[in-house]
C-alpha positions as CSV (number, residue, x, y, z in Angstrom):
1,M,-12.6,-9.1,-74.0
2,E,-10.1,-10.9,-76.2
3,N,-10.2,-14.7,-76.1
4,V,-13.1,-14.7,-73.6
5,V,-16.6,-16.2,-74.5
6,V,-19.5,-15.3,-72.2
7,F,-22.5,-17.5,-72.7
8,D,-25.9,-15.7,-73.1
9,H,-28.1,-18.8,-73.1
10,P,-31.3,-18.2,-71.1
11,L,-31.2,-21.6,-69.4
12,I,-27.7,-21.0,-68.2
13,A,-28.6,-17.5,-66.9
14,H,-31.7,-18.8,-65.1
15,K,-29.9,-21.7,-63.4
16,L,-27.0,-19.6,-62.4
17,T,-29.3,-17.1,-60.7
18,I,-30.8,-19.9,-58.6
19,M,-27.3,-21.0,-57.7
20,R,-26.4,-17.5,-56.6
21,Q,-29.2,-17.3,-54.0
22,K,-28.0,-17.8,-50.5
23,D,-30.8,-20.1,-49.5
24,T,-30.1,-22.6,-52.3
25,G,-28.9,-25.8,-50.5
26,S,-26.1,-28.1,-51.5
27,K,-28.3,-30.7,-53.2
28,D,-29.8,-28.1,-55.6
29,F,-26.5,-26.4,-56.0
30,R,-24.8,-29.6,-57.1
31,Q,-27.6,-30.4,-59.5
32,L,-27.6,-27.0,-61.0
33,L,-23.8,-27.0,-61.4
34,T,-24.1,-30.3,-63.3
35,E,-26.9,-29.0,-65.5
36,I,-25.0,-25.7,-66.4
37,S,-21.8,-27.7,-67.0
38,T,-23.7,-29.9,-69.4
39,L,-25.0,-26.9,-71.3
40,M,-21.6,-25.3,-71.4
41,A,-19.9,-28.5,-72.6
42,Y,-22.4,-28.7,-75.5
43,E,-21.5,-25.2,-76.6
44,I,-17.8,-25.5,-76.0
45,T,-17.4,-28.6,-78.1
46,R,-18.7,-26.9,-81.2
47,D,-15.2,-26.4,-82.6
48,L,-14.1,-30.0,-82.4
49,P,-12.9,-31.1,-85.8
50,L,-14.8,-33.7,-87.8
51,D,-13.7,-36.5,-90.2
52,Y,-15.9,-38.3,-92.7
53,V,-15.9,-42.0,-92.2
54,D,-17.4,-45.0,-94.1
55,I,-20.3,-46.6,-92.3
56,E,-23.1,-49.0,-93.2
57,T,-26.7,-48.4,-92.1
58,P,-29.2,-51.3,-92.2
59,V,-30.1,-50.2,-95.7
60,A,-27.0,-48.6,-97.3
61,K,-23.3,-47.7,-97.2
62,T,-22.5,-44.1,-96.7
63,K,-19.9,-41.6,-95.5
64,K,-20.8,-39.6,-92.4
65,P,-19.1,-37.2,-89.9
66,M,-17.5,-38.3,-86.7
67,I,-15.3,-36.4,-84.3
68,A,-11.8,-36.5,-85.7
69,S,-10.0,-36.9,-82.4
70,K,-11.4,-38.3,-79.1
71,K,-8.3,-37.3,-77.2
72,L,-9.9,-35.0,-74.7
73,V,-9.2,-34.6,-71.0
74,L,-11.1,-32.9,-68.2
75,A,-8.9,-31.3,-65.6
76,P,-10.9,-30.1,-62.6
77,I,-9.1,-27.9,-60.0
78,L,-9.8,-29.5,-56.6
79,R,-12.1,-29.3,-55.1
80,A,-14.9,-27.2,-56.6
81,G,-14.0,-28.2,-60.1
82,L,-15.2,-31.7,-59.4
83,G,-18.7,-30.4,-59.5
84,M,-18.4,-29.8,-63.2
85,V,-17.1,-33.2,-64.3
86,D,-20.4,-35.1,-64.5
87,G,-22.0,-32.5,-66.7
88,F,-19.1,-32.6,-69.2
89,L,-19.0,-36.4,-69.1
90,T,-22.7,-36.4,-70.1
91,V,-21.8,-34.8,-73.3
92,I,-18.3,-36.3,-73.9
93,P,-18.2,-39.6,-72.1
94,V,-15.0,-40.7,-73.9
95,A,-13.0,-37.9,-72.2
96,K,-10.3,-38.9,-69.7
97,V,-10.4,-37.2,-66.3
98,G,-7.3,-35.8,-64.5
99,H,-7.1,-33.9,-61.2
100,I,-5.2,-30.8,-60.1
101,G,-4.8,-30.0,-56.4
102,L,-3.6,-26.6,-55.4
103,Y,-3.3,-24.6,-52.1
104,R,-2.2,-21.1,-51.4
105,D,1.0,-20.8,-49.4
106,P,0.2,-18.7,-46.3
107,K,3.6,-16.9,-46.4
108,T,4.1,-16.3,-50.1
109,H,0.4,-16.4,-51.1
110,L,1.4,-18.3,-54.2
111,P,-0.4,-21.4,-55.4
112,V,1.4,-24.6,-54.6
113,E,0.7,-27.9,-56.3
114,Y,-0.1,-30.8,-53.9
115,Y,-1.7,-33.2,-56.4
116,F,-1.4,-33.7,-60.1
117,K,-2.7,-36.7,-61.9
118,M,-3.2,-36.8,-65.7
119,P,-3.3,-39.3,-68.5
120,A,0.2,-40.3,-69.5
121,D,-0.4,-38.7,-73.0
122,V,-1.9,-35.5,-71.7
123,A,0.5,-33.4,-73.8
124,D,-1.2,-34.8,-76.9
125,R,-4.7,-34.0,-75.6
126,K,-7.1,-31.0,-75.6
127,V,-7.5,-30.0,-71.9
128,Y,-10.6,-28.5,-70.5
129,L,-9.6,-26.8,-67.2
130,L,-12.7,-26.8,-64.9
131,D,-13.3,-24.5,-61.9
132,P,-16.6,-22.8,-61.1
133,M,-14.9,-19.6,-60.0
134,L,-12.3,-17.5,-61.7
135,A,-11.6,-15.0,-58.9
136,T,-8.0,-13.8,-58.6
137,G,-6.9,-16.0,-61.5
138,G,-4.0,-17.3,-59.4
139,S,-5.1,-21.0,-59.3
140,A,-6.2,-21.1,-62.9
141,S,-2.9,-19.5,-64.0
142,A,-0.8,-21.9,-61.9
143,A,-2.8,-24.9,-63.2
144,C,-2.1,-23.8,-66.8
145,T,1.6,-23.4,-66.0
146,F,1.7,-26.9,-64.5
147,L,-0.1,-28.3,-67.5
148,K,2.3,-26.6,-69.9
149,Q,5.2,-27.9,-67.9
150,R,3.9,-31.4,-68.8
151,G,3.9,-30.4,-72.5
152,C,0.2,-29.4,-72.9
153,K,-0.4,-27.0,-75.8
154,D,-4.2,-26.9,-76.2
155,I,-5.8,-25.7,-72.9
156,V,-9.3,-24.2,-72.5
157,S,-10.5,-22.7,-69.2
158,V,-14.1,-23.2,-68.2
159,N,-15.7,-21.2,-65.4
160,L,-19.2,-20.4,-64.2
161,V,-18.5,-17.0,-62.7
162,A,-15.4,-14.8,-63.4
163,A,-14.1,-11.5,-61.9
164,P,-12.5,-9.0,-64.3
165,E,-9.3,-9.2,-62.2
166,G,-9.1,-13.0,-62.8
167,I,-9.6,-12.7,-66.5
168,A,-6.9,-10.0,-66.7
169,V,-4.4,-12.3,-64.9
170,M,-5.2,-15.2,-67.3
171,Q,-4.9,-13.0,-70.3
172,H,-1.6,-11.7,-69.1
173,D,-0.1,-15.0,-68.1
174,H,-1.7,-17.3,-70.7
175,P,-3.0,-15.3,-73.7
176,D,-3.2,-18.6,-75.6
177,V,-5.8,-20.1,-73.3
178,K,-9.4,-19.4,-74.3
179,I,-11.8,-18.7,-71.4
180,Y,-15.4,-19.7,-71.4
181,V,-17.7,-18.3,-68.7
182,A,-21.4,-18.2,-67.8
183,A,-21.1,-14.7,-66.3
184,V,-18.5,-11.9,-65.7
185,D,-19.3,-10.2,-62.4
186,E,-18.3,-6.8,-61.1
187,Y,-15.2,-7.0,-58.9
188,L,-13.3,-8.8,-56.1
189,N,-13.8,-7.6,-52.5
190,E,-11.1,-7.2,-49.9
191,N,-11.4,-10.9,-49.1
192,K,-11.0,-11.9,-52.8
193,Y,-14.6,-13.0,-53.2
194,I,-16.3,-12.3,-56.4
195,I,-19.1,-9.7,-56.1
196,P,-22.0,-10.4,-56.4
197,G,-20.7,-14.0,-57.0
198,L,-22.2,-17.0,-55.4
199,G,-20.0,-17.4,-52.3
200,D,-17.5,-20.2,-51.8
201,A,-18.4,-22.8,-54.5
202,G,-16.6,-25.6,-52.8
203,D,-18.3,-25.1,-49.4
204,R,-21.7,-24.7,-51.1
205,L,-21.1,-27.7,-53.3
206,F,-20.1,-30.1,-50.5
207,G,-22.0,-28.6,-47.6
208,T,-18.9,-27.7,-45.6
209,K,-19.7,-24.1,-45.0
């Protein structure tokens, strides 16, 4: 799949399997989501550019690499995306954190923005769009549209589990947005749940099932 990266790390696969199990409680679900997000953040940041800067160690002066730009922002889609933030901040604590709130209009079935809070200079930042599930792709696509309306040009979508239908929507609507996922599952059922999936990530994360 073009512009889609599926992680094959054994630790990610193992932890995701535990998350999928229906008897995994909210405490363990939250912890595993944080752990997987940390591993994904480590891999995703491999392409950050480096500059060589002059430093002085206790014994000598030298020139060593540092990340060229620290202008990164995490953009979790409320509410399940919040569960991925701590893992990313473990790896990139200098990142700013914005929030995107969406709901689906019961008549039009289209995503509606009800909350959007980002750093004032978000247009100049690399944005990591966070949401555990990429199901229909409607929310992710809408979030990308809202970000682009604010001038964002460098957006990356990060998801635990994706359905082929959601990936197809993102590739059609936003072919410039790279997608990172821990797993691509089989399909969406009639209720738009990913199969086999892991259920409603927000409910399982916050114990509201």
